[in-house]
C-alpha distance (Angstrom), angle and dihedral (degrees) to the residues before:
residue distance angle dihedral
M1 . . .
W2 3.81 . .
I3 3.85 93.4 .
I4 3.78 92.8 59.7
F5 3.82 89.9 56.7
L6 3.89 90.2 44.2
I7 3.86 88.3 55.8
L8 3.74 88.5 48.8
V9 3.77 89.7 52.9
I10 3.75 91.4 51.7
V11 3.82 95.7 44.5
F12 3.87 91.0 48.6
E13 3.77 92.7 45.1
M14 3.82 91.5 50.8
A15 3.81 90.9 49.6
A16 3.80 89.7 49.6
D17 3.85 91.3 48.2
V18 3.75 91.0 53.7
M19 3.75 95.5 45.7
S20 3.95 87.0 48.4
K21 3.83 89.9 51.4
E22 3.84 91.1 46.8
W23 3.84 89.3 49.7
S24 3.86 89.6 49.3
L25 3.83 91.5 52.6
N26 3.85 101.3 43.6
G27 3.79 107.4 12.6
R28 3.80 96.8 -133.5
S29 3.78 106.5 156.8
W30 3.75 96.3 -141.2
F31 3.80 89.1 68.1
L32 3.84 88.7 54.0
I33 3.87 90.4 51.3
G34 3.70 92.9 44.7
G35 3.68 91.5 50.6
L36 3.70 93.5 50.3
I37 3.78 91.6 48.7
F38 3.92 90.4 52.7
Y39 3.71 91.2 46.3
L40 3.82 88.1 54.3
A41 3.88 91.2 47.8
S42 3.78 89.6 50.4
N43 3.67 94.1 53.9
L44 3.72 92.3 47.5
A45 3.73 90.6 53.7
W46 3.83 87.2 46.6
L47 3.71 89.5 58.9
F48 3.85 92.2 52.5
S49 3.67 90.0 46.2
L50 3.79 90.5 59.4
K51 3.82 92.1 42.2
Y52 3.84 91.6 55.8
G53 3.86 97.1 46.2
S54 3.78 116.1 -86.2
G55 3.84 89.3 130.9
L56 3.88 120.9 -136.6
A57 3.76 97.2 -101.8
R58 3.78 97.8 40.5
G59 3.85 96.0 40.0
I60 3.73 96.8 44.9
S61 3.89 90.0 47.5
I62 3.87 92.9 50.2
F63 3.87 90.5 46.8
S64 3.83 96.2 47.0
V65 3.75 93.7 50.9
I66 3.84 99.0 43.4
S67 3.72 94.8 42.3
A68 3.89 92.5 48.8
I69 3.79 92.4 48.8
L70 3.86 91.7 48.0
A71 3.87 91.0 44.1
I72 3.82 89.2 52.5
M73 3.80 91.4 47.3
I74 3.91 92.6 47.0
G75 3.91 87.4 48.9
I76 3.72 93.2 51.3
I77 3.88 98.4 40.9
F78 3.69 103.4 40.3
Y79 3.81 105.3 20.1
K80 3.79 97.7 36.5
E81 3.84 92.2 -127.0
Q82 3.82 118.9 164.3
I83 3.76 126.1 -132.4
T84 3.75 127.9 -158.1
R85 3.83 129.8 -123.4
L86 3.78 86.9 -107.7
Q87 3.92 93.0 52.5
G88 3.85 86.7 46.7
A89 3.88 87.9 54.6
G90 3.71 88.4 49.4
M91 3.78 92.5 55.0
V92 3.82 91.8 50.6
L93 3.89 89.6 49.2
G94 3.77 86.9 49.4
L95 3.87 89.5 55.0
I96 3.86 88.8 47.7
S97 3.77 90.1 51.6
L98 3.85 90.2 55.2
I99 3.80 90.6 51.3
L100 3.79 89.4 52.7
I101 3.69 93.9 47.0
F102 3.88 91.3 53.5
W103 3.81 93.5 35.9
E104 3.75 95.0 107.0
D105 3.93 91.5 46.2
L106 3.77 92.4 47.4
F107 3.82 99.0 49.4
């Protein structure tokens, strides 16, 4: 059950990040308000993720890596941002960290 809430954390966080980016680009206040609402929803989902067993260390590690990779992909695809080779290597290492976190569950 905790994984469902963790997925919601990531989805809400990504929506909040996009709203925040849009607000930073054009200053429309409804993007700011939308971003704040999505950040609040993300934190509420995080609380339920913890309650249902994600664990602080495992949950935050999964959230951090996945949200970072998704944010980079959104930046590249929608905002035409560039990443360096070093940042790309960081993404690969993040994926490896997820495999290691779930290793015992997978095998």
